[in-house]
Backbone as JSON, one array per atom type, in Angstrom:
{
  "sequence": "MKHSPKHWIAAASLAALGVVAVAQTLPSPTAGGPARQERREGFDPARMHERMAERQARLKQKLGITPAQESAWAGWTAAIQPPANWRRPDRAEFERLTTPERIDRMRTLRTERMARMDQRADATKTFYAALSPEQKKTFDNETARFLQRGGRHHHRMR",
  "N": [[61.0, -43.64, 95.1], [60.49, -46.94, 94.33], [59.61, -48.85, 91.55], [57.95, -51.82, 90.93], [58.19, -54.62, 88.61], [55.56, -55.43, 88.22], [54.06, -53.1, 88.48], [54.88, -51.69, 86.21], [53.97, -53.39, 84.17], [51.23, -53.3, 84.66], [50.75, -50.57, 84.15], [51.47, -50.42, 81.44], [49.55, -52.13, 80.37], [47.17, -50.74, 80.94], [47.62, -48.44, 79.41], [47.64, -49.57, 76.84], [45.0, -50.48, 76.7], [43.73, -48.02, 76.76], [44.54, -46.93, 74.29], [43.3, -48.74, 72.55], [40.63, -48.24, 73.23], [40.34, -45.57, 72.39], [40.86, -45.87, 69.67], [38.67, -47.4, 68.93], [36.62, -45.57, 69.25], [37.04, -43.68, 67.34], [35.87, -42.3, 64.25], [34.97, -44.32, 61.46], [36.65, -44.58, 58.23], [34.65, -44.26, 56.33], [32.63, -43.1, 57.7], [30.3, -40.45, 58.4], [28.79, -39.91, 56.25], [27.69, -39.38, 52.79], [28.71, -36.89, 51.89], [31.1, -36.46, 53.28], [32.51, -38.68, 52.38], [32.69, -38.07, 49.7], [34.4, -35.85, 49.79], [36.72, -37.14, 50.55], [37.26, -38.7, 48.35], [37.88, -36.93, 46.39], [37.86, -33.7, 44.84], [35.13, -32.45, 43.1], [34.41, -30.32, 40.73], [32.16, -29.97, 39.06], [30.06, -31.16, 40.48], [30.09, -29.51, 42.73], [29.29, -27.06, 41.6], [26.76, -27.77, 40.78], [25.44, -28.3, 43.24], [25.61, -25.75, 44.33], [24.04, -24.28, 42.53], [21.57, -25.45, 43.06], [21.15, -24.63, 45.74], [21.05, -21.87, 45.32], [18.76, -21.67, 43.73], [16.79, -22.48, 45.55], [17.05, -20.41, 47.42], [16.38, -18.19, 45.87], [13.7, -18.73, 45.38], [12.69, -18.68, 48.0], [13.18, -16.01, 48.63], [11.55, -14.74, 46.85], [12.08, -13.32, 44.42], [11.51, -10.49, 42.47], [10.5, -9.47, 39.12], [11.68, -6.95, 38.7], [13.88, -7.11, 40.33], [15.44, -8.99, 39.19], [17.76, -8.47, 37.61], [19.57, -7.61, 39.56], [19.74, -9.94, 41.06], [20.85, -11.69, 39.15], [23.33, -10.46, 38.73], [24.46, -10.71, 41.28], [24.55, -13.53, 41.67], [26.27, -14.22, 39.62], [28.59, -12.96, 40.46], [29.3, -14.32, 42.78], [30.11, -16.79, 41.98], [32.61, -19.31, 41.83], [35.87, -18.84, 40.34], [36.22, -19.93, 36.96], [38.59, -21.14, 36.18], [39.71, -21.99, 38.51], [41.67, -23.97, 40.67], [42.75, -26.41, 43.03], [45.67, -25.82, 45.04], [48.66, -27.43, 44.05], [50.0, -30.06, 45.77], [52.4, -31.41, 45.29], [53.82, -29.54, 43.87], [54.24, -27.61, 45.86], [55.89, -29.06, 47.56], [58.25, -29.16, 46.15], [59.21, -26.61, 46.35], [61.32, -24.21, 48.03], [61.42, -23.24, 51.5], [61.2, -20.33, 51.81], [60.17, -19.76, 49.24], [57.77, -21.2, 49.32], [56.42, -19.76, 51.31], [56.14, -17.29, 50.01], [54.52, -18.09, 47.87], [52.23, -18.95, 49.23], [51.44, -16.51, 50.34], [50.76, -15.12, 48.01], [48.6, -16.68, 47.09], [46.86, -16.25, 49.24], [46.39, -13.48, 48.99], [45.07, -13.41, 46.52], [42.79, -14.94, 47.16], [41.63, -13.31, 49.15], [41.02, -11.05, 47.61], [39.03, -12.1, 45.92], [37.12, -12.71, 47.88], [36.51, -10.12, 48.78], [35.34, -9.07, 46.46], [33.04, -10.7, 46.28], [31.8, -9.97, 48.68], [31.26, -7.23, 48.25], [29.51, -7.46, 46.07], [27.44, -8.84, 47.3], [26.54, -6.96, 49.18], [25.6, -4.98, 47.44], [23.52, -6.38, 46.14], [21.92, -6.96, 48.37], [21.03, -4.42, 49.07], [19.11, -4.03, 47.15], [16.95, -5.49, 47.96], [13.73, -5.97, 49.53], [12.53, -5.02, 52.85], [11.4, -7.36, 54.06], [12.47, -9.38, 52.45], [15.15, -8.99, 53.01], [15.24, -9.81, 55.65], [14.65, -12.55, 55.33], [16.86, -13.27, 53.75], [18.92, -12.72, 55.58], [18.33, -14.66, 57.56], [18.65, -17.06, 56.1], [21.35, -16.95, 55.25], [22.58, -16.83, 57.71], [22.11, -19.37, 58.7], [23.77, -20.9, 57.06], [26.28, -19.95, 57.88], [26.24, -20.73, 60.55], [26.49, -23.45, 60.35], [29.08, -23.56, 59.81], [29.85, -23.33, 57.26], [30.57, -24.98, 54.16], [33.03, -25.06, 53.18], [34.99, -24.67, 54.96], [37.89, -25.67, 56.62], [38.38, -28.07, 59.09], [40.01, -28.54, 62.21], [41.64, -31.54, 63.02]],
  "CA": [[60.02, -44.71, 95.07], [60.9, -47.97, 93.4], [58.47, -49.51, 90.92], [58.18, -53.22, 90.62], [57.75, -54.97, 87.25], [54.11, -55.52, 88.19], [53.57, -51.76, 88.22], [55.15, -51.37, 84.79], [53.07, -54.21, 83.36], [49.88, -52.76, 84.83], [50.7, -49.28, 83.45], [51.47, -50.69, 80.01], [48.25, -52.72, 80.02], [46.18, -49.65, 80.94], [47.89, -47.59, 78.25], [47.18, -50.3, 75.65], [43.54, -50.44, 76.72], [43.34, -46.65, 76.39], [44.73, -46.8, 72.84], [42.24, -49.53, 71.92], [39.36, -47.53, 73.44], [40.34, -44.4, 71.51], [40.76, -46.35, 68.29], [37.31, -47.87, 68.71], [35.69, -44.44, 69.22], [37.29, -42.85, 66.16], [34.97, -42.65, 63.16], [35.57, -45.1, 60.38], [36.9, -43.74, 57.07], [33.43, -44.0, 55.56], [31.63, -42.45, 58.55], [30.07, -39.05, 58.08], [27.86, -39.8, 55.14], [28.21, -39.25, 51.43], [29.47, -35.65, 51.68], [32.47, -36.69, 53.76], [33.13, -39.64, 51.48], [32.99, -37.35, 48.46], [35.6, -35.04, 50.02], [37.89, -38.03, 50.57], [37.52, -39.24, 47.01], [38.41, -35.87, 45.54], [37.05, -32.53, 44.58], [34.42, -32.52, 41.83], [33.88, -28.98, 40.48], [30.83, -30.04, 38.47], [29.13, -31.44, 41.58], [30.03, -28.32, 43.56], [28.47, -26.08, 40.89], [25.38, -28.28, 40.81], [24.89, -28.04, 44.58], [25.5, -24.3, 44.48], [22.87, -23.87, 41.74], [20.38, -25.9, 43.81], [20.97, -23.73, 46.89], [20.64, -20.57, 44.81], [17.37, -21.78, 43.28], [15.96, -22.47, 46.76], [17.1, -19.07, 48.0], [15.61, -17.3, 44.99], [12.29, -19.03, 45.62], [12.34, -18.19, 49.34], [13.19, -14.55, 48.62], [10.49, -14.23, 45.98], [12.7, -12.28, 43.59], [10.56, -9.9, 41.52], [11.13, -9.16, 37.82], [12.51, -5.75, 38.84], [15.11, -7.48, 41.05], [16.1, -10.07, 38.46], [19.12, -8.09, 37.19], [20.4, -7.61, 40.77], [19.96, -11.35, 41.37], [21.79, -12.26, 38.16], [24.66, -9.89, 39.02], [24.98, -11.3, 42.51], [24.89, -14.95, 41.49], [27.47, -14.29, 38.77], [29.75, -12.5, 41.23], [29.71, -15.26, 43.84], [30.59, -18.04, 41.38], [34.08, -19.47, 41.86], [36.46, -18.68, 39.01], [36.15, -21.14, 36.14], [39.91, -21.76, 36.08], [40.24, -22.25, 39.84], [42.05, -25.34, 41.02], [43.44, -26.5, 44.31], [47.13, -25.8, 44.91], [49.27, -28.75, 43.88], [50.9, -30.39, 46.88], [53.71, -31.78, 44.77], [54.48, -28.27, 43.52], [54.69, -27.0, 47.11], [56.99, -29.85, 48.11], [59.47, -28.85, 45.39], [59.64, -25.25, 46.66], [62.03, -23.98, 49.28], [60.53, -22.62, 52.5], [60.85, -18.95, 51.44], [59.31, -19.8, 48.05], [56.44, -21.63, 49.77], [55.81, -18.63, 52.02], [55.73, -16.31, 49.0], [53.39, -18.66, 47.12], [51.06, -18.92, 50.11], [51.01, -15.11, 50.42], [50.1, -14.81, 46.74], [47.29, -17.35, 47.12], [46.03, -15.55, 50.23], [46.0, -12.2, 48.41], [44.06, -13.71, 45.49], [41.58, -15.38, 47.85], [41.04, -12.14, 49.8], [40.44, -10.2, 46.56], [37.76, -12.73, 45.53], [36.19, -12.54, 48.99], [36.08, -8.72, 48.77], [34.41, -8.93, 45.33], [31.77, -11.33, 46.67], [31.19, -9.16, 49.73], [30.71, -6.03, 47.62], [28.35, -7.86, 45.26], [26.37, -9.2, 48.23], [26.0, -5.72, 49.73], [24.83, -4.34, 46.37], [22.29, -7.15, 45.99], [21.14, -6.8, 49.6], [20.4, -3.1, 49.01], [17.98, -4.1, 46.22], [15.89, -6.31, 48.55], [12.75, -5.34, 50.42], [12.83, -5.37, 54.25], [11.04, -8.76, 54.32], [13.46, -10.2, 51.75], [16.41, -8.86, 53.77], [15.11, -10.68, 56.83], [14.79, -13.92, 54.83], [18.26, -13.44, 53.33], [19.7, -12.8, 56.81], [18.1, -15.96, 58.18], [19.22, -18.13, 55.27], [22.82, -16.91, 55.27], [23.01, -17.14, 59.08], [22.11, -20.84, 58.82], [24.98, -21.39, 56.41], [27.43, -19.63, 58.71], [26.16, -21.51, 61.77], [27.0, -24.79, 60.04], [30.51, -23.45, 59.59], [30.11, -23.36, 55.83], [31.01, -26.28, 53.66], [34.37, -24.97, 52.64], [35.94, -24.42, 56.03], [38.61, -26.87, 57.05], [38.32, -28.23, 60.54], [41.17, -29.19, 62.82], [41.34, -32.92, 63.39]],
  "C": [[60.43, -45.69, 93.98], [59.65, -48.67, 92.87], [58.83, -50.94, 90.57], [57.74, -53.5, 89.18], [56.23, -55.07, 87.13], [53.5, -54.15, 87.88], [53.74, -51.38, 86.75], [54.21, -52.14, 83.87], [51.65, -53.66, 83.45], [49.74, -51.44, 84.06], [50.66, -49.49, 81.94], [50.14, -51.27, 79.55], [47.18, -51.65, 79.97], [46.38, -48.74, 79.74], [47.4, -48.27, 76.97], [45.67, -50.3, 75.57], [43.04, -49.06, 76.32], [43.46, -46.43, 74.89], [43.64, -47.55, 72.1], [40.91, -48.8, 72.05], [39.26, -46.32, 72.53], [40.17, -44.83, 70.07], [39.33, -46.8, 67.96], [36.32, -46.71, 68.62], [35.93, -43.54, 68.03], [36.35, -43.28, 65.03], [35.7, -43.45, 62.09], [35.78, -44.19, 59.18], [35.65, -43.42, 56.27], [32.36, -43.33, 56.4], [31.46, -41.0, 58.12], [29.2, -38.87, 56.87], [28.53, -39.55, 53.81], [29.04, -38.0, 51.21], [30.91, -35.83, 52.12], [33.21, -37.64, 52.82], [33.54, -38.95, 50.18], [34.24, -36.51, 48.63], [36.84, -35.92, 50.01], [38.26, -38.48, 49.17], [38.04, -38.17, 46.06], [37.37, -34.8, 45.26], [36.44, -32.64, 43.19], [33.79, -31.15, 41.56], [32.46, -29.01, 39.91], [29.79, -30.28, 39.55], [28.98, -30.22, 42.47], [29.13, -27.27, 42.9], [26.99, -26.5, 40.89], [24.72, -28.0, 42.16], [24.68, -26.54, 44.81], [24.27, -23.78, 43.73], [21.58, -24.28, 42.45], [20.1, -24.99, 45.0], [20.49, -22.36, 46.43], [19.18, -20.59, 44.35], [16.42, -21.76, 44.48], [15.91, -21.08, 47.38], [16.27, -18.1, 47.17], [14.12, -17.5, 45.22], [11.86, -18.49, 46.97], [12.28, -16.66, 49.38], [12.03, -13.98, 47.81], [11.0, -13.08, 45.12], [11.69, -11.8, 42.54], [11.27, -9.67, 40.19], [12.04, -7.93, 37.89], [13.84, -6.06, 39.52], [15.94, -8.52, 40.3], [17.53, -9.7, 38.04], [20.07, -8.06, 38.4], [20.74, -9.05, 41.17], [21.01, -11.95, 40.44], [23.21, -11.73, 38.41], [25.29, -10.51, 40.24], [25.4, -12.75, 42.31], [26.11, -15.12, 40.6], [28.72, -13.93, 39.57], [30.21, -13.51, 42.27], [30.18, -16.6, 43.29], [32.11, -18.13, 41.53], [34.63, -19.3, 40.45], [36.47, -20.01, 38.25], [37.5, -21.87, 36.09], [40.52, -22.08, 37.44], [40.57, -23.73, 40.01], [42.78, -25.29, 42.36], [44.95, -26.42, 44.08], [47.68, -27.22, 44.87], [50.27, -29.02, 45.0], [52.31, -30.72, 46.39], [54.51, -30.52, 44.41], [55.04, -27.62, 44.79], [55.88, -27.75, 47.69], [58.31, -29.56, 47.4], [60.03, -27.48, 45.74], [60.45, -25.21, 47.95], [61.06, -23.3, 50.25], [60.21, -21.16, 52.15], [59.94, -18.88, 50.2], [57.88, -20.22, 48.41], [55.71, -20.5, 50.47], [55.31, -17.61, 51.01], [54.52, -16.81, 48.21], [52.11, -18.63, 47.95], [50.55, -17.48, 50.28], [50.26, -14.7, 49.16], [48.7, -15.42, 46.7], [46.34, -16.65, 48.09], [45.53, -14.21, 49.67], [44.92, -12.39, 47.35], [42.74, -14.09, 46.14], [40.87, -14.2, 48.51], [40.4, -11.2, 48.78], [39.1, -10.77, 46.1], [36.72, -12.58, 46.62], [35.65, -11.11, 49.02], [35.09, -8.48, 47.63], [33.04, -9.52, 45.67], [31.05, -10.51, 47.74], [30.55, -7.9, 49.14], [29.46, -6.35, 46.8], [27.17, -8.21, 46.17], [25.74, -7.94, 48.82], [25.15, -4.99, 48.69], [23.49, -5.05, 46.18], [21.37, -6.94, 47.18], [20.4, -5.47, 49.59], [19.17, -3.1, 48.11], [16.8, -4.9, 46.79], [14.94, -5.47, 49.4], [13.1, -5.72, 51.86], [12.51, -6.83, 54.58], [12.04, -9.71, 53.66], [14.8, -10.15, 52.49], [16.38, -9.78, 55.0], [15.28, -12.15, 56.43], [16.24, -14.2, 54.46], [19.15, -13.57, 54.57], [19.56, -14.17, 57.47], [18.75, -17.09, 57.4], [20.74, -18.12, 55.31], [23.35, -17.18, 56.67], [23.05, -18.65, 59.28], [23.37, -21.43, 58.21], [26.2, -21.15, 57.3], [27.42, -20.43, 60.02], [26.67, -22.93, 61.56], [28.51, -24.75, 59.85], [30.84, -23.42, 58.12], [30.54, -24.74, 55.4], [32.45, -26.26, 53.22], [35.41, -24.7, 53.71], [36.59, -25.73, 56.43], [38.56, -26.92, 58.57], [39.57, -28.94, 61.02], [40.76, -30.61, 63.2], [42.14, -33.3, 64.61]]
}
């Protein structure tokens, strides 16, 4: 089948229109509200700790933590805090590494992250055991909401 120049021009025009349509439907760099904008501008540990403290205060109020449970609450909140010296891996550092070195560095980071996750999980189970059945139900509902949102720290494919 032989295609005339008209066919090629029509196909190119349709393709260009498709690119324009897709470009117009993509969100603008500032779309998504202040939280998205904040992520673009950089990570602010102080702001993250502030938001975390606000969420914990709301959860504590919803759970109705009793004076007898206060030590369990304090232990749990201390255990789930990110390390004070934590920082994001430096991209420039990774670019200087060879592929095998990058793989080893990523394995080390993964092992450290998994150890912190295990510590938080153990602390959560210990705290959960100290709650009443009604508090457990509230805790389940509140943490399920967080997981349904996908968490705030999960990266999404673009």
